[in-house]
TILUMLUM-563020 format. One record per residue (C-alpha): residue in three letters; x, y, z. Coordinates in steps of 0.1 Angstrom, whole numbers, plus 5000, padded with zeros to 4 digits. Example, Ala and Ser with C-alpha at 12.3 -4.5 7.8 and 13.67 -1.06 7.14 Angstrom:
REM TILUMLUM-563020
ALA512349555078/SER513749895071/
REM end
This chain:
REM TILUMLUM-563020
MET500149975001/LYS501450354997/TRP501150655016/ARG500250975000/VAL501451285022/GLU499651605011/ASN500851895005/PRO498752175027/LEU500052455010/ALA498352344978/LEU495352454992/TYR496152814982/LYS496352724944/GLY494452884919/LEU493153194941/ASN492453564927/GLN495853714920/SER494554024942/VAL494753784967/TYR498753694958/VAL499454054959/LEU497954134990/PHE499853835000/ILE502953974998/ALA501954345011/THR500854185040/MET504254005049/ILE506054325038/ASN504054475063/GLY504254235089/VAL508254225089/GLY508254615101/ILE505554575129/PHE507954715153/VAL505855015175/TYR503054885190/PRO504154525205/PHE507254725227/LEU504555005231/ALA503954915267/LEU507954895276/TYR508555185253/LEU506455415272/THR507555265304/GLN511555205304/ARG512655475273/LEU509855755288/GLY509555705322/TYR505755595326/SER504155385351/THR502455095344/LEU499355205351/GLU499655515332/ALA500955305303/GLY497655055307/SER495855375308/PHE497555535274/MET496855245250/THR493355235260/VAL493155575250/ALA494855485220/SER492955235211/LEU489555415220/LEU491355625193/TYR491555415171/VAL487355415169/PRO486755715148/GLY489055685123/SER487555325117/PHE484555505115/LEU485455755090/GLY487855525074/SER485055285067/LYS482355555057/LEU484655675030/ALA485655315017/ASP481755235007/LYS481155564991/ILE484255664972/GLY486555324977/ARG488555134993/LYS491755214973/PRO492455574978/VAL491355545014/MET493755295022/VAL496555445008/ALA495855735023/SER495255655057/GLN498755405058/LEU500955705044/LEU499455945069/MET500055695094/ASP503855605085/GLY504356005080/CYS503556015123/PHE505955725127/ILE508855935103/LEU508856175133/CYS508655985161/GLY512155885145/PHE513356215145/TRP512056325178/GLU512655995199/GLY512855985236/SER510256315234/PRO507856385255/ILE505656445218/ILE506156075209/PRO503055935229/PHE500756205206/LEU502556125173/ILE501855715182/LEU498055855189/ILE497556025152/GLY499155705137/LEU496755505148/PHE493955725142/PHE494855665106/ASP495655325112/GLY492055295121/ALA490755405090/VAL493055145070/ASP491654885084/PRO488054825072/ALA489454985037/ARG491754695041/GLU489254435053/ALA486754505029/LEU489154504998/LYS490054145012/THR486354005010/ASP485654194975/VAL488154014959/THR487453644974/THR484253464969/ILE482453274998/LYS483852924982/ASP487653094984/ARG487353335009/GLN488553135043/VAL491552985021/ALA491853315009/PHE492253435042/SER494353205061/LEU496653305033/LEU496653675039/TYR496853585080/LEU499753295069/GLY501153655052/HIS501153825081/ASN503253625108/LEU505753505077/GLY506753895081/TYR506053865120/ALA508053555124/PHE511253835118/GLY510054115131/PRO509854105167/ILE513353955168/ILE514854235148/ALA512654505175/GLY513654345202/TYR517054415197/LEU516554795181/PHE514354885214/TYR518354945232/ALA520454945202/ASN518755195180/PRO515555285191/LYS514055555165/TRP514555245143/LEU511455115156/PHE509755385140/TRP511755415111/GLY511555055104/ASN507655035104/ALA507155305083/LEU509155195056/ALA507654835056/GLY504355015056/ILE505155285023/LEU506754955006/SER503254725009/THR501355045002/LEU502855114972/LEU502854734959/VAL499454764966/MET498555134946/TRP500954954918/LYS499054614915/ILE495354624923/ARG492554794914/GLU489554954926/THR487454674942/LYS484254854954/PRO481154694939/SER479154894914/LYS475955074921/GLU474054804898/VAL475454504915/LEU474454664945/ARG471154734936/GLU470754304922/SER472354224957/LEU468754364971/ASP467154074960/TRP470053804970/MET468953514987/THR472153455003/SER473753565037/GLU475553845016/LYS472053995006/GLY472454365004/GLU470854585025/GLU468954935020/GLY469655205048/GLY472355325070/ILE474955115096/ILE472455085119/LYS469354915099/ALA471554675086/LEU473254615113/LEU470154455133/THR469254265105/ARG472054015118/PRO471454005149/LYS473653695154/LEU476453885140/ILE476254175170/LEU475953875198/PHE479153715180/ALA481354015185/PHE479954045218/PHE481753705231/ILE485053745204/THR485154045227/PHE486753825253/PHE488953695232/SER490353965225/TYR490354135261/ALA493053755260/TYR495053795239/SER495654185242/GLN497354055276/THR500253925252/LEU500854295240/PHE500454455272/ALA501254215307/LEU502953965285/PRO506354185279/LEU505954335319/LEU505753935330/THR508953845313/THR511054185319/ASP509954165360/LEU511453795360/PHE514253825336/GLY515254175336/LEU517654265310/GLN516753925289/GLY512953995290/ALA512354205263/PRO515253955239/LEU513153665254/TYR509653825245/GLY510753885211/LYS511553505206/MET508453455220/MET506353615196/ALA508653545164/LEU507853195179/ASN504453305171/GLY505053375141/ILE506953065129/VAL504252825143/VAL501553025126/VAL503752985095/LEU504052615100/PHE500752505110/THR498452765097/PRO497552535062/LEU497552215084/LEU494852345102/VAL492952525080/SER493352185058/LYS491351945086/LEU489352205100/ARG488052395074/ARG484752125067/PHE483752235106/HIS481452505113/PRO483652825120/LEU481752885150/ALA482452545164/ASN486152575154/THR486152915170/VAL485152745206/ILE488552505207/SER490852825198/GLY488952955232/LEU489452675251/LEU493452685238/TYR493653015253/ALA491952985282/VAL494752685287/ALA498252855277/PHE496753225295/SER495753055327/LEU499052885329/TYR501253185323/ALA500553265358/PHE502652945370/ALA505852985343/LYS509253055356/LEU511352945334/PRO511953035296/LEU510952725280/SER507652675299/PHE507253045285/LEU507552955249/ILE505852645250/LEU502452825263/THR503353035235/ALA503052825211/VAL499052655225/PHE498053015229/THR499353035189/LEU497552715179/GLY494352835196/GLU495453225175/ILE495553055143/ILE492052865142/SER490453205156/ALA492253385129/THR491153185101/ASN487453165114/GLU485953465132/HIS486253695103/PHE485753425076/TYR482353375096/ILE481453765094/ALA482453835059/ASN480153585047/ASN477153715068/THR477754085060/PRO475854245031/ILE477654325005/SER476254715007/HIS477854785042/ARG480754565036/ALA483654825053/ARG481054995077/PHE480654635090/SER484154595090/ALA484854935114/ILE481954825135/LEU482254465145/PRO486154475152/ILE485254795173/ILE482854555198/MET485054275194/GLY488254535199/THR486554655231/GLY488554415254/HIS491654495229/ALA490954835239/ILE490054795282/ALA492954515287/PRO495854735291/LEU493955005321/VAL492354675335/GLY495254485333/GLY497254735348/ALA495254815373/ILE494554445384/ILE498854445386/ALA498954745408/SER496254675431/HIS496554285429/SER499354085415/MET500353935376/ASN499253615388/LEU495753675394/LEU495853905360/TRP496953585343/ILE494353355358/SER491253595352/THR492753655314/GLY492153275311/ALA488853285324/SER487853595302/ALA488753385269/LEU486153035284/VAL483453255290/GLY483753375253/SER484253005242/LEU481152905262/GLY478753245245/VAL480453085207/PHE479352765216/GLY475652885224/ILE475553055189/TYR476452755175/LEU473752535191/TYR470852815179/GLU472852845148/LYS472452435141/ARG469052415153/ASN468252735129/PRO470152725100/THR468252985078/ASP468253255108/ARG470653555099/
REM end
């Protein structure tokens, strides 16, 4: 008997050419994500912020993302995906270039806030573009390829940034900006505008699919998709939990390992990217036959286990192992959450749904630094990680409830 070993990368053959362009652009951008993963350390160690002050700042930064997202989504649905995406990305990169020139100055946090406003405008336009160039049939595979591209870049970015943090911190900002500019130029050059025409939007009002167009504003359209609202609410518990890997995890490693903490954190984030690269094709090929909600429940359970155990980790090896565990949860989450949302979003409101739903889902991300800083200051780092695992468990139970409802009522939107 001959055993056939399937090549999981064969999954990515035959996609729209624009998907491959976005893959390369996303990979370039991923290499240059230097600033945000190290923002908590930058504020505390370079600018002298306390843990609570750093957490408060990151919460304010997340809140400022919201108006940028609303503005960008409205413009992307009205005038087009590309002009909004390109202009906003270049404005954000401009802020980071200025940060490099004024590195160490008190003005840096204000420039970061402005940059995150423009980052908020980029994301809904980018998400709508990704959905436009895919169909329900190939969307999960295409989304997983773009996620893979992000992490191919991210496998190297944090390692570079971990050493730049002490050796040449201004290049944290310049490197981030350079990668963003290169990826934007690629999109400008190789991808056409994808906003649906007025004729297609009119026809979509009579579709009998989950992407059926809707008339009216965002609130009216959103109320036609109550399951998406509930889904986004429970994913908030996941986003709170995962956000602690950006805020509390680098603080934990530096607290335990001193000057070796930042390089260890960089290695953990690099491992995160490497696990994504190695396991994304395999997990997508094996799990795509299951309902995306069921897969999302599994991801939350992996989060719950890994984050809770950080409370008891003491050795560098244990940190690396737990990073691999939560990364498996991240892969399953990333390749199912947005797939489920995109398939249930009206074509007429793609960019606006791509703004408001991530804002709901990202509420946990916004409050995580503030809540995490308060728990650390008033209780302990151990309690923070135990409560983080509990948050992921609550999210899993909520999504499981939606899954059971959808199995019993498959035609309800």
